Legacy VTK file of the C-alpha trace (Angstrom):
# vtk DataFile Version 3.0
C-alpha trace
ASCII
DATASET POLYDATA
POINTS 81 float
-1.021 1.372 -18.099
-2.472 -1.845 -16.525
-2.246 -3.822 -20.013
1.468 -3.366 -20.172
2.296 -5.162 -17.298
3.207 -8.029 -19.460
2.952 -6.309 -22.782
6.146 -7.962 -24.186
6.976 -4.157 -25.982
7.902 -3.227 -22.284
10.907 -1.242 -22.649
13.257 -2.832 -20.221
13.457 0.426 -18.861
9.942 0.999 -18.497
9.852 -2.421 -16.717
12.430 -1.017 -14.162
10.160 1.774 -13.196
7.156 -0.155 -12.588
8.723 -2.772 -10.686
11.220 -0.506 -8.762
8.695 1.919 -7.828
5.807 -1.108 -6.633
8.620 -2.197 -5.064
10.286 0.852 -2.663
6.506 1.836 -1.565
6.128 -1.461 -0.391
9.493 -1.447 1.316
8.327 2.537 2.702
5.106 1.426 4.054
7.162 -2.184 5.273
9.462 0.666 7.718
6.207 2.824 8.767
4.664 0.055 10.250
7.541 -1.018 11.444
8.013 2.242 13.423
4.670 1.849 14.778
6.026 -0.955 16.975
8.147 2.027 18.949
4.731 3.145 20.826
6.321 2.046 24.158
2.434 1.740 26.045
1.704 -0.874 23.106
5.018 -2.691 23.033
7.829 -3.735 25.446
11.548 -3.667 23.199
14.921 -2.884 24.598
17.651 -1.301 23.145
19.617 -4.308 22.476
15.974 -5.306 20.211
16.856 -1.775 18.022
19.877 -1.908 17.551
19.767 -5.031 16.170
16.445 -4.563 13.947
17.719 -1.315 12.395
21.687 -2.790 11.616
20.427 -5.619 9.798
18.205 -3.170 8.311
21.016 -1.343 7.510
23.205 -4.142 6.405
20.856 -5.373 3.498
20.228 -1.917 2.291
23.642 -1.535 1.815
23.796 -4.856 -0.577
20.971 -3.900 -2.194
22.903 0.260 -2.745
25.939 -2.061 -3.860
24.521 -4.317 -5.942
23.549 -1.185 -8.427
26.779 0.370 -8.001
29.662 -2.688 -8.640
30.596 -3.119 -11.130
30.192 -6.240 -13.336
33.351 -8.209 -11.602
31.734 -8.449 -8.026
34.219 -10.740 -7.039
38.796 -10.849 -6.866
39.473 -13.378 -9.634
42.453 -15.623 -8.765
45.310 -15.894 -10.785
48.882 -17.299 -10.172
50.586 -14.113 -12.195
LINES 1 82
81 0 1 2 3 4 5 6 7 8 9 10 11 12 13 14 15 16 17 18 19 20 21 22 23 24 25 26 27 28 29 30 31 32 33 34 35 36 37 38 39 40 41 42 43 44 45 46 47 48 49 50 51 52 53 54 55 56 57 58 59 60 61 62 63 64 65 66 67 68 69 70 71 72 73 74 75 76 77 78 79 80
């Protein structure tokens, strides 16, 4: 399937699966690496640091998820009617 990556005959579904799987795996790997920073014997961090990290990750996760669930119209349209 490696040769199919740049093939114009690759369906939109197949392209989505290929790219989404690869990106999801990267995100999971990075989260696991971040978890390694929790070692108090190796790192010094505060509860505020942890809150900042995870609130930012959660915010970005929500933004990404909303892109999949929102309708085409992203903003309310202005109208005088």
